[in-house]
Structure formats: C-alpha cells, structure tokens
C-alpha positions as CSV (number, residue, x, y, z in Angstrom):
1,M,58.3,-48.0,-0.1
2,F,59.9,-45.9,-2.8
3,R,57.9,-47.7,-5.6
4,F,54.7,-47.0,-3.6
5,I,55.3,-43.3,-2.9
6,N,56.1,-42.7,-6.6
7,S,53.4,-44.9,-8.1
8,E,50.5,-43.8,-10.3
9,S,47.0,-43.5,-8.7
10,K,44.4,-45.4,-10.6
11,T,41.1,-43.9,-9.3
12,I,39.8,-40.5,-8.3
13,V,39.0,-41.7,-4.8
14,G,42.4,-43.3,-4.5
15,A,44.1,-40.2,-5.6
16,A,42.0,-38.0,-3.3
17,T,42.8,-40.3,-0.4
18,I,46.6,-40.1,-1.0
19,V,46.4,-36.3,-1.4
20,G,44.0,-36.0,1.6
21,V,46.0,-38.1,4.0
22,L,49.3,-36.4,3.2
23,S,47.6,-33.0,3.3
24,F,46.3,-34.0,6.7
25,V,49.8,-34.7,7.8
26,S,51.0,-31.5,6.2
27,R,48.3,-29.5,8.0
28,I,49.2,-31.1,11.3
29,I,52.8,-30.2,10.8
30,G,51.6,-26.7,9.8
31,L,49.6,-26.5,13.1
32,V,52.7,-27.6,15.0
33,R,54.6,-24.9,13.2
34,D,52.0,-22.3,14.2
35,R,52.0,-23.5,17.8
36,I,55.8,-23.3,17.9
37,L,55.7,-19.8,16.4
38,A,53.0,-18.7,18.8
39,G,54.8,-20.2,21.8
40,E,58.1,-18.6,20.9
41,F,56.9,-15.2,19.8
42,G,53.3,-14.7,20.8
43,A,50.8,-12.3,19.0
44,G,53.3,-9.5,18.9
45,N,55.9,-7.6,16.7
46,V,58.0,-10.5,15.5
47,L,55.2,-12.6,14.0
48,D,53.4,-9.4,12.7
49,V,56.6,-8.7,10.8
50,Y,57.0,-12.4,9.7
51,Y,53.5,-12.7,8.3
52,A,53.4,-9.2,6.7
53,A,56.7,-10.0,5.0
54,F,55.3,-13.2,3.5
55,K,52.6,-11.3,1.6
56,V,54.6,-10.0,-1.4
57,P,56.7,-13.1,-2.0
58,D,53.7,-15.3,-1.7
59,F,51.8,-13.0,-4.1
60,L,54.7,-13.3,-6.6
61,F,54.7,-17.1,-6.3
62,S,51.0,-17.5,-6.7
63,L,50.8,-15.0,-9.5
64,I,53.6,-16.4,-11.7
65,V,53.7,-20.1,-10.8
66,T,50.3,-21.2,-9.6
67,G,48.5,-19.1,-12.1
68,A,50.5,-20.3,-15.1
69,I,50.8,-24.0,-14.2
70,S,47.3,-24.9,-12.9
71,A,45.4,-23.5,-15.9
72,S,47.5,-24.6,-18.8
73,F,50.6,-26.7,-18.2
74,I,49.1,-29.7,-16.6
75,P,46.5,-30.5,-19.4
76,M,49.1,-30.1,-22.1
77,F,51.7,-32.2,-20.3
78,V,49.1,-34.9,-19.8
79,K,48.2,-34.9,-23.4
80,Y,51.8,-35.4,-24.5
81,F,52.8,-37.8,-21.7
82,Y,50.1,-40.3,-22.5
83,E,50.2,-40.1,-26.3
84,G,52.1,-43.0,-27.9
85,G,55.8,-41.9,-28.1
86,G,55.0,-38.6,-26.7
87,K,56.9,-38.6,-23.5
88,E,60.0,-37.0,-25.0
89,K,57.8,-34.1,-26.1
90,A,56.3,-33.9,-22.5
91,W,59.8,-33.7,-21.0
92,K,60.7,-31.0,-23.5
93,L,57.6,-29.0,-22.5
94,M,58.5,-29.5,-18.9
95,N,62.1,-28.3,-19.3
96,N,61.1,-25.3,-21.3
97,T,58.4,-24.4,-18.7
98,L,60.8,-24.9,-15.8
99,H,63.4,-22.5,-17.3
100,L,60.8,-19.9,-18.2
101,V,59.2,-20.0,-14.7
102,V,62.5,-19.9,-12.8
103,A,63.8,-17.1,-15.1
104,A,60.6,-15.1,-14.5
105,M,60.9,-15.6,-10.8
106,I,64.5,-14.5,-10.6
107,L,63.9,-11.4,-12.7
108,L,60.9,-10.3,-10.6
109,S,62.5,-11.3,-7.3
110,V,65.5,-9.1,-8.1
111,I,63.3,-6.1,-9.0
112,L,61.2,-6.5,-5.9
113,L,64.2,-7.1,-3.7
114,I,65.6,-3.7,-4.7
115,F,62.2,-2.1,-3.8
116,A,61.7,-4.1,-0.6
117,G,61.8,-0.9,1.5
118,P,58.9,0.9,-0.3
119,L,57.0,-2.4,-0.5
120,A,57.2,-2.8,3.2
121,T,55.5,0.5,3.7
122,V,52.7,-0.6,1.3
123,V,52.0,-4.0,2.9
124,A,52.3,-2.7,6.5
125,P,51.4,1.0,6.5
126,G,50.3,0.8,10.2
127,F,53.7,-0.4,11.4
128,P,56.3,2.1,12.8
129,L,59.4,2.6,10.6
130,P,61.7,0.2,12.5
131,K,59.1,-2.5,12.1
132,Q,58.7,-1.8,8.4
133,M,62.4,-2.1,8.0
134,D,62.3,-5.5,9.6
135,V,59.5,-6.5,7.1
136,A,61.8,-5.4,4.2
137,S,64.7,-7.5,5.6
138,F,62.5,-10.6,6.0
139,M,61.1,-10.1,2.5
140,R,64.5,-10.0,0.8
141,V,65.4,-13.4,2.2
142,M,62.0,-14.9,1.3
143,F,62.3,-13.9,-2.4
144,L,65.0,-16.6,-2.7
145,A,62.6,-19.2,-1.4
146,Q,60.1,-18.2,-4.1
147,V,62.6,-18.8,-6.9
148,I,63.3,-22.3,-5.5
149,L,59.5,-23.0,-5.1
150,G,59.0,-21.8,-8.7
151,G,61.1,-24.7,-10.0
152,S,59.6,-27.1,-7.5
153,V,56.0,-26.4,-8.6
154,V,56.8,-27.1,-12.2
155,L,58.2,-30.5,-11.2
156,G,55.2,-31.1,-8.9
157,S,52.7,-30.2,-11.7
158,A,54.3,-32.9,-13.9
159,L,53.9,-35.4,-11.0
160,Q,50.2,-34.4,-10.9
161,G,49.8,-34.9,-14.6
162,M,51.4,-38.4,-14.2
163,K,49.0,-39.1,-11.3
164,R,51.9,-39.6,-8.9
165,F,50.4,-37.7,-6.0
166,A,52.3,-39.1,-3.1
167,L,55.6,-37.2,-3.5
168,Y,53.7,-34.2,-4.7
169,S,51.8,-34.1,-1.5
170,L,54.8,-34.9,0.6
171,A,56.6,-31.7,-0.4
172,P,54.6,-29.3,1.7
173,I,55.3,-31.4,4.8
174,L,59.1,-30.9,4.2
175,Y,58.4,-27.2,3.6
176,N,56.9,-26.8,7.0
177,V,59.7,-28.8,8.5
178,G,62.2,-26.3,7.2
179,I,60.2,-23.4,8.7
180,I,60.1,-25.2,12.1
181,I,63.9,-25.7,11.9
182,G,64.2,-22.0,11.3
183,A,62.0,-21.1,14.3
184,L,63.8,-23.5,16.7
185,W,67.4,-23.3,15.6
186,F,68.1,-20.6,13.0
187,V,66.6,-17.9,15.2
188,D,69.0,-18.7,18.0
189,I,71.9,-18.3,15.5
190,L,70.7,-15.4,13.3
191,G,68.1,-13.7,15.4
192,P,64.4,-13.2,14.2
193,I,65.6,-13.2,10.5
194,G,66.2,-16.9,11.0
195,L,62.5,-17.4,10.5
196,A,62.9,-16.2,6.9
197,W,65.9,-18.5,6.3
198,G,63.8,-21.3,7.6
199,V,61.4,-20.6,4.7
200,V,64.3,-20.9,2.3
201,L,65.3,-24.2,3.8
202,G,61.7,-25.4,3.5
203,A,61.6,-24.4,-0.1
204,F,64.8,-26.3,-0.9
205,L,63.4,-29.5,0.7
206,H,60.2,-29.0,-1.2
207,F,62.2,-28.9,-4.4
208,L,64.3,-31.9,-3.6
209,V,61.4,-34.3,-3.1
210,Q,59.7,-33.2,-6.3
211,L,62.9,-33.6,-8.2
212,Y,63.3,-37.1,-6.8
213,G,59.8,-38.0,-8.0
214,A,60.3,-36.6,-11.5
215,L,63.6,-38.4,-11.9
216,G,61.9,-41.6,-10.8
217,A,59.3,-41.2,-13.5
218,G,61.9,-41.0,-16.2
219,Y,62.4,-37.2,-16.4
220,A,65.4,-36.3,-18.5
221,Y,66.8,-32.8,-18.1
222,K,67.8,-30.8,-21.2
223,W,68.4,-27.2,-21.7
224,S,65.4,-25.5,-23.4
225,F,64.4,-21.9,-23.4
226,Q,62.0,-21.3,-26.3
227,W,59.4,-18.8,-25.2
228,K,58.1,-18.4,-28.8
229,D,57.2,-22.0,-29.6
230,K,53.6,-23.0,-30.1
231,D,53.1,-24.8,-26.8
232,T,54.6,-22.1,-24.7
233,Q,52.5,-19.5,-26.5
234,K,49.4,-21.5,-25.7
235,I,50.4,-21.8,-22.1
236,L,50.8,-18.1,-21.9
237,R,47.5,-17.4,-23.6
238,L,45.5,-19.7,-21.3
239,A,47.5,-18.6,-18.2
240,G,46.9,-14.9,-18.8
241,P,43.4,-14.7,-17.3
242,R,44.3,-17.2,-14.6
243,V,47.3,-15.1,-13.6
244,L,45.1,-12.0,-13.4
245,G,42.6,-13.9,-11.3
246,I,45.2,-15.2,-8.9
247,G,46.6,-11.7,-8.8
248,I,43.3,-10.2,-7.8
249,S,42.8,-12.8,-5.2
250,Q,46.3,-12.3,-3.7
251,V,45.9,-8.5,-3.8
252,N,42.6,-8.9,-2.0
253,F,44.2,-11.0,0.7
254,L,47.1,-8.5,0.9
255,M,44.5,-5.8,1.4
256,Y,43.1,-7.8,4.3
257,T,46.6,-7.8,5.9
258,I,47.0,-4.1,5.2
259,I,43.7,-3.4,7.0
260,A,44.8,-5.6,9.9
261,T,47.9,-3.6,10.3
262,T,45.7,-0.6,11.1
263,L,43.9,-2.5,13.9
264,A,45.1,-3.5,17.4
265,V,48.6,-4.9,17.8
266,G,48.5,-8.6,17.0
267,S,45.6,-8.4,14.5
268,V,47.8,-9.5,11.6
269,T,48.9,-12.6,13.6
270,I,45.4,-13.4,14.8
271,F,43.9,-13.1,11.3
272,Q,46.7,-15.3,9.9
273,F,46.4,-18.0,12.6
274,A,42.6,-18.1,12.2
275,Y,43.0,-18.4,8.4
276,N,45.6,-21.1,8.7
277,I,43.4,-23.2,11.0
278,Q,40.3,-22.9,8.9
279,F,42.3,-23.8,5.8
280,F,43.2,-27.1,7.5
281,A,39.8,-28.6,6.5
282,V,39.5,-26.8,3.2
283,G,43.0,-27.9,2.1
284,I,42.6,-31.5,3.1
285,I,39.2,-32.0,1.5
286,G,38.4,-29.4,-1.1
287,I,41.9,-29.1,-2.7
288,S,42.5,-32.9,-2.5
289,Y,39.4,-33.7,-4.4
290,A,40.0,-30.8,-6.9
291,I,43.5,-32.1,-7.6
292,A,42.3,-35.7,-8.0
293,V,39.4,-35.0,-10.3
294,F,41.1,-32.4,-12.6
295,P,42.5,-35.0,-15.1
296,T,39.1,-36.7,-15.3
297,F,37.3,-33.5,-15.9
298,S,39.8,-32.7,-18.7
299,E,39.3,-36.1,-20.3
300,Y,35.5,-36.0,-20.4
301,L,35.1,-32.4,-21.4
302,A,37.7,-32.8,-24.2
303,K,35.4,-35.5,-25.6
304,K,32.3,-33.3,-24.9
305,D,31.0,-36.2,-22.8
306,F,28.8,-34.1,-20.6
307,D,26.9,-36.9,-19.1
308,S,30.1,-38.5,-17.7
309,F,31.3,-35.1,-16.6
310,R,28.0,-34.4,-14.8
311,Y,28.2,-37.7,-13.0
312,I,31.8,-37.2,-11.8
313,F,31.1,-33.6,-10.9
314,S,28.0,-34.4,-8.9
315,S,29.7,-37.4,-7.2
316,T,32.7,-35.2,-6.2
317,V,30.6,-32.4,-4.9
318,R,28.5,-34.7,-2.8
319,Q,31.6,-36.4,-1.3
320,V,33.1,-33.0,-0.5
321,L,29.9,-31.9,1.2
322,F,29.8,-35.1,3.2
323,F,33.2,-34.1,4.8
324,M,32.9,-30.3,4.8
325,I,29.5,-30.0,6.6
326,P,30.7,-31.8,9.8
327,A,34.1,-30.1,9.6
328,M,32.3,-26.7,9.5
329,I,30.2,-27.7,12.6
330,L,33.2,-29.2,14.4
331,F,35.3,-26.0,13.9
332,L,32.4,-23.8,14.9
333,I,31.4,-25.6,18.1
334,V,34.8,-26.4,19.5
335,R,36.7,-23.5,18.0
336,A,38.1,-22.2,21.2
337,Q,39.5,-25.6,22.1
338,I,41.0,-26.0,18.6
339,V,42.7,-22.6,18.8
340,R,44.0,-23.2,22.3
341,V,45.4,-26.6,21.4
342,V,47.0,-25.4,18.1
343,V,48.5,-22.0,19.1
344,G,47.7,-21.4,22.7
345,A,51.1,-21.7,24.2
346,G,53.8,-19.4,25.8
347,Q,53.2,-15.8,25.0
348,F,49.9,-16.5,23.2
349,D,47.4,-15.9,26.1
350,W,43.7,-16.6,26.5
351,A,42.7,-13.1,25.3
352,A,44.5,-13.8,22.0
353,T,43.0,-17.3,21.9
354,I,39.4,-16.0,22.3
355,M,39.9,-13.4,19.6
356,T,41.4,-15.9,17.2
357,A,38.5,-18.3,18.0
358,D,35.9,-15.7,17.3
359,T,37.6,-14.9,14.0
360,L,37.7,-18.6,13.2
361,A,34.0,-18.8,13.8
362,F,33.1,-16.6,10.9
363,F,35.7,-18.4,8.7
364,T,33.9,-21.7,9.2
365,F,30.9,-20.5,7.1
366,S,33.2,-20.3,4.1
367,F,34.2,-23.9,4.2
368,V,31.7,-25.2,1.7
369,P,32.0,-22.3,-0.8
370,Q,35.8,-22.4,-0.7
371,A,35.9,-26.1,-1.4
372,L,33.4,-25.7,-4.3
373,V,35.4,-22.9,-5.8
374,F,38.4,-25.2,-6.2
375,I,36.3,-27.8,-7.9
376,L,34.3,-25.4,-10.1
377,A,37.4,-23.6,-11.2
378,R,39.0,-26.8,-12.5
379,A,35.9,-27.6,-14.5
380,F,36.4,-24.3,-16.3
381,F,40.1,-25.0,-16.8
382,A,39.2,-28.3,-18.3
383,L,36.9,-26.4,-20.7
384,H,39.9,-24.2,-21.6
385,D,38.0,-21.3,-20.1
386,T,40.1,-19.2,-17.7
387,V,38.1,-16.0,-18.3
388,T,35.0,-17.0,-16.3
389,P,36.9,-17.8,-13.1
390,L,38.7,-14.5,-13.5
391,T,35.4,-12.5,-13.8
392,A,33.9,-14.3,-10.8
393,G,37.1,-13.9,-8.8
394,V,37.3,-10.1,-9.5
395,T,33.7,-9.5,-8.6
396,A,33.9,-11.5,-5.4
397,A,37.2,-9.9,-4.5
398,I,35.9,-6.3,-4.9
399,L,32.8,-7.2,-2.8
400,G,35.1,-8.8,-0.2
401,L,37.4,-5.8,0.0
402,V,34.5,-3.3,0.4
403,S,33.0,-5.6,3.1
404,A,36.4,-5.8,4.9
405,M,36.8,-2.1,5.1
406,W,33.3,-1.7,6.5
407,L,33.1,-4.7,8.8
408,S,36.6,-4.3,10.3
409,G,35.6,-0.8,11.4
410,E,32.6,-2.3,13.2
411,F,34.1,-5.6,14.5
412,G,37.8,-5.3,14.2
413,V,39.8,-8.3,13.0
414,I,36.6,-10.5,13.2
415,G,35.1,-8.3,10.5
416,L,37.9,-9.5,8.1
417,A,36.8,-13.1,8.5
418,M,33.2,-12.0,7.8
419,A,34.2,-10.3,4.6
420,Y,36.3,-13.3,3.5
421,T,33.2,-15.6,3.9
422,I,31.0,-13.2,1.9
423,S,33.5,-13.2,-0.9
424,A,33.8,-17.0,-1.0
425,I,30.0,-17.4,-1.2
426,V,29.7,-15.0,-4.0
427,N,32.6,-16.5,-5.9
428,A,31.1,-20.0,-5.7
429,A,27.7,-18.7,-6.9
430,L,29.2,-16.8,-9.8
431,L,31.0,-20.0,-11.0
432,W,28.2,-22.4,-10.5
433,V,25.6,-20.6,-12.7
434,P,27.8,-20.2,-15.8
435,L,29.1,-23.7,-15.6
436,R,25.5,-24.9,-15.6
437,Q,24.9,-22.8,-18.7
438,K,27.8,-24.4,-20.4
439,V,27.2,-28.1,-19.7
440,G,23.6,-28.3,-18.6
441,S,22.3,-29.6,-15.4
442,L,24.8,-30.3,-12.7
443,D,22.7,-32.9,-11.0
444,E,21.5,-30.4,-8.4
445,E,18.6,-32.6,-7.3
446,R,20.9,-35.4,-6.0
447,I,23.2,-32.8,-4.5
448,L,20.4,-31.2,-2.6
449,Q,19.1,-34.6,-1.4
450,T,22.5,-35.4,0.0
451,L,22.8,-31.9,1.5
452,F,19.5,-32.4,3.4
453,K,20.6,-35.8,4.8
454,I,24.1,-34.6,5.9
455,T,22.8,-31.3,7.3
456,T,20.3,-33.3,9.4
457,A,23.0,-35.5,10.7
458,G,25.2,-32.5,11.2
459,V,22.7,-30.7,13.4
460,A,22.3,-33.8,15.6
461,G,26.1,-34.0,15.9
462,A,26.3,-30.3,16.8
463,V,23.7,-30.7,19.6
464,V,25.8,-33.5,21.1
465,M,29.0,-31.5,20.9
466,Q,27.5,-28.5,22.5
467,A,25.9,-30.6,25.3
468,L,29.1,-32.5,26.1
469,K,31.4,-29.4,26.4
470,P,30.3,-28.4,29.9
471,A,29.9,-32.0,31.0
472,V,33.6,-32.7,30.3
473,V,34.6,-29.6,32.3
474,G,33.3,-31.4,35.4
475,V,35.9,-34.1,34.9
476,V,39.0,-32.3,33.5
477,S,40.6,-28.9,34.2
478,L,40.8,-26.4,31.4
479,T,44.0,-24.9,32.9
480,T,46.2,-27.5,31.1
481,F,46.8,-28.4,27.5
482,W,45.5,-31.9,28.0
483,G,42.4,-30.6,29.7
484,V,41.5,-28.4,26.8
485,F,42.4,-31.1,24.3
486,S,40.3,-33.7,26.2
487,Q,37.3,-31.4,26.1
488,G,37.5,-30.7,22.4
489,F,38.4,-34.4,21.6
490,V,35.5,-35.9,23.6
491,A,32.8,-33.4,22.6
492,G,34.0,-33.2,19.0
493,G,34.5,-37.0,18.6
494,A,31.1,-37.8,20.1
495,G,29.5,-35.3,17.7
496,I,31.2,-36.7,14.7
497,L,30.2,-40.3,15.8
498,V,26.6,-39.2,16.0
499,Y,26.9,-37.5,12.6
500,V,28.1,-40.8,11.1
501,V,25.4,-42.9,12.8
502,I,22.6,-40.6,11.6
503,A,24.0,-40.4,8.1
504,K,24.0,-44.2,8.1
505,L,20.4,-44.4,9.2
506,L,19.4,-41.9,6.5
507,G,21.1,-44.1,3.9
508,T,23.6,-41.5,2.8
509,E,25.2,-42.8,-0.4
510,E,28.5,-41.0,0.3
511,L,29.0,-42.9,3.5
512,E,28.4,-46.2,1.8
513,V,31.1,-45.3,-0.8
514,I,33.5,-44.7,2.1
515,I,32.6,-48.0,3.8
516,A,32.9,-49.9,0.6
517,G,36.3,-48.4,0.0
518,M,37.5,-49.3,3.4
519,R,36.2,-52.8,3.0
520,K,38.1,-53.2,-0.2
521,R,41.4,-51.9,1.2
522,I,41.2,-53.5,4.7
523,L,39.4,-56.8,4.0
524,K,40.9,-57.1,0.5
525,K,37.5,-57.4,-1.2
526,A,35.3,-54.7,-2.7
527,A,31.6,-54.3,-2.4
528,P,29.8,-55.1,-5.7
529,E,28.5,-51.5,-5.9
530,E,31.8,-49.7,-5.3
531,A,32.9,-49.3,-8.8
532,V,29.5,-48.0,-9.7
533,H,29.5,-45.4,-6.9
534,T,33.0,-44.2,-7.4
535,E,33.9,-44.5,-11.0
536,S,31.1,-45.3,-13.4
537,P,29.8,-42.2,-15.1
538,T,26.7,-44.0,-16.3
539,A,25.5,-45.2,-12.9
540,S,23.1,-42.3,-12.4
C-alpha cells in the first residue's frame, strides 16, 4: 500500500487518473464539509464571516506559493532530479525554496496579522462593525494555516516533479478533514472561531502527508537560505509575472466577495457554495489533466518538438472536453437537486437552495473555458513564458470585475456568476490565440470534430435528464434527502448513460481510449491501439 501511494506514474492518462480519482474523493469530502457547515450555521452571519475571512489568507497563499512554485520551481526541480547524479542538487533547490517560501509567508502573515482589523473593513465593507471584528479574529488564526501550507506546497511540488501524484492528491482530503473536525468539535469548545482552528489543523495534516511522501522519495533536509544563487534568481524572475497574474485573479475574486457583502444577507455564502460546487467538476477534470500533462509539455517544448507537443495538447484537450461537456449539462439540468443534496440541510432552507442553484446555473457555462485555461497556462509555463498568461488574466479580470459590478446590480448574486463566466471565456480565448502563434496549429480540426460528436451526445443526454425529472417525482417525495437524491441520481445517471451510448455510436475516439484503458487495467490486457491513442505523439 505504501509503495503504491508513493510510486511514480508512468503515463499521462495514469497520472491524470490518480489525480482525478483522489480529487474526486477530495471534492466529495469538500462537499460533505460544505453540507456540515450549511447544516450547522446556514446562510447567515457565521459563514459570511468565515468565508470573508478566508479571502486575504487565501490570497496571500496563492500569490506567494502557487504563483512562485507552479511557474518555475517544478521545471527546474525536474531537470535536476532526472539528470545523472543530479538529485543532490534537486534536494538543495528544494530546501532553499522551502526556507524562502516559509520565511516569506511568516513575514507577510505577521504584517497582515497586525493590520487584520483594517483588512476586515476592506474585504467586508458591507458588514456591521461587530461582524467585521469577527472577520479580523478569524483571519488572524488562518494566517498560521497559510504558513504551514506554504511549506507543504513546496514539498508537494517536488512530488509532482517526481510524478508521485498519489500523496500529493491525498493532502487536500486531509485538509478538508481538519476543517470538518473544526466545525464538529472545535466550535463546541472554542465557539465559532473553532472553524478557523479547524483550517489550521487541516493545513498541518496537509503538510504531514507531503512530508511523508518526500521522505519516502529520498528527500534529505539540510539548511539552505541562499536567495542570491542562480537558481533562486531564475525562479524569482519566472515567478514574477505569474505572481502578478495570480494576484490579479485573487484580487478579482476578492472583489466579487466585496460586492457580495453589499447584497442581501447570505450572498457571500451562496456565492461561495455555488463556486465550490461548480469547481468540483473543474478541479477533478481540468486540473487533474493539467497537472499530469505539465511535465510532458515541458519535455517536448524544451526540445522544440512542436509536432509531439501538438499531439499531446490536442489529445488532452479532447479528453477534457469529453468529460467537461456532460458535466456542464449534468450540473445545469439537475442543479437544484445537486445543491439540495450537498448543502440543503438544517438552517439552509429551500429559498437559499434555489438561489444557490440559480447562481450555479451560470457557473456551469464556465466549465470548459476554466479547464482550458489550466491546460493553456501550463503550455506557456513550459515555454518559459509567464507574461502572456499574466496579460490574458489581467484583461479577463478587468472585464469580469466591470461585468460583476453591472450584473450584480441587475441580478444580485447571480450576476456575479455571470461575470465570472464571461471572464473565464475571455481568458481562454486570449491564451489560445497567442499559443497558436507560438507553436503553429493546435489541431483545431480534430478538436472541433470531437466537440461536435460529444455535443450531439450531450444534447441527447440533456433531453433524457429533463424528461425524467418530473417522472421520478411521481415515485419519490422531494421532501426528504433521499427523495431529492433519487431524482437527481436517476435523471442524471440516465442522461449520462445516453451520452455514453450516443458517443459510442458516433465513434468518439476519446471514449475508445477510456474503454481501452479500463480493459488493460481490469482484464490485464491492453487493446493494440491504446498506446497510440494515449501516448504516441506521431499517431496523428
């Protein structure tokens, strides 16, 4: 068991499967977390405070850690780790990066902790003063969690570089477990602030599992704090535009929250719940494939092997579309059932459920562009270009913010989801066009052919879902959890089944890849074409 969860993935599809399956489990735990939070506190003051307080610590974490690591550390670590006799240099780079990141997080956290009061008035200007003070108290505790997560993400990035995706993907599950413990037990002991201490516990568990993985891979800790060495300077140079891009994105999302605080009570919670639910699909599919394909992008683009890159890019995009299109349709058609099952408990009533479902409806249209942005951005990172994603992100963020201010005035919290979708579509378009200019054709013809087939199958599935919803009501009552779950499960399951059948009849290549992969793993034999479909860059 321990050897398996800390073993190296050999293929993109295998890596994406591991990340995807564990991401699915993580999202399920995350939805359980949201249901517990909704049941315990409802769409009211406590969760408004909790989610508003998350914004600045989360911004700090994404800006310093995610921005620096994703754009520059992983490619350099991979280069050293797989060079002959280079592992010692890889561990040195890791130790130095670990210390620099943790030091930066501590310094910034202390500064922001001191100014938590004024920050609370910025992120929650619509809250009354006592509620803003609660936001500041939650925020001060959460800064500790971000310091721990900073160290954890460096360890996790090394695991990604070594293609040891299982433990990397297990960490978010434990993070959510910590938050659940905070909601169920810490709150009873400490009051509402126990929610924030649950975040700290989750961060610590997140760190422990990544540390175990790194040690199992041969990691040797040594003190190193050399911010002027060549490798560190290169990381900082490449990370600069990425940090700015992440910062713009986080500020943009923070602005959405600020706008939500000026709307009806509960709008912050409704927006956050709808966002969390929609990210379930995006995280499992889009991010999993982006993480899995990043090392291969780097390998081919470093050699300027554009034909191989083009094949892998096209194959990855088509596989992502195969999953994202039916996910979008499923979340759109049975959105009310999904929301009710996930967070519709206790104090979270039907009015809040319907409002969250309507918000979710407009988020679903961002599924495909969000997933594409993760993949497109990593193609640019592999090209050592972090400026283009920054430019695209800034442009999309500005447009999204302007749209949010306008649409929220017309449609309330639903308008924020509309604006978010507009921003995602523009971001994807602004990344696709310059990438094509850099590497040539992105095999759009095959991508469009696949899109036509899966859209046709998706429409058929949507018709079945919509037709079965009222039919199920005649058999089960919607006044119970299991009644709502049964309606969504039966209608959604039948629609997905129809989607798969139609896709099969249309000869969708991506479905054949999945079937071949299942045959190999379950029946212990592979279809002759599988290697061609999944790995060979010359098959096209």
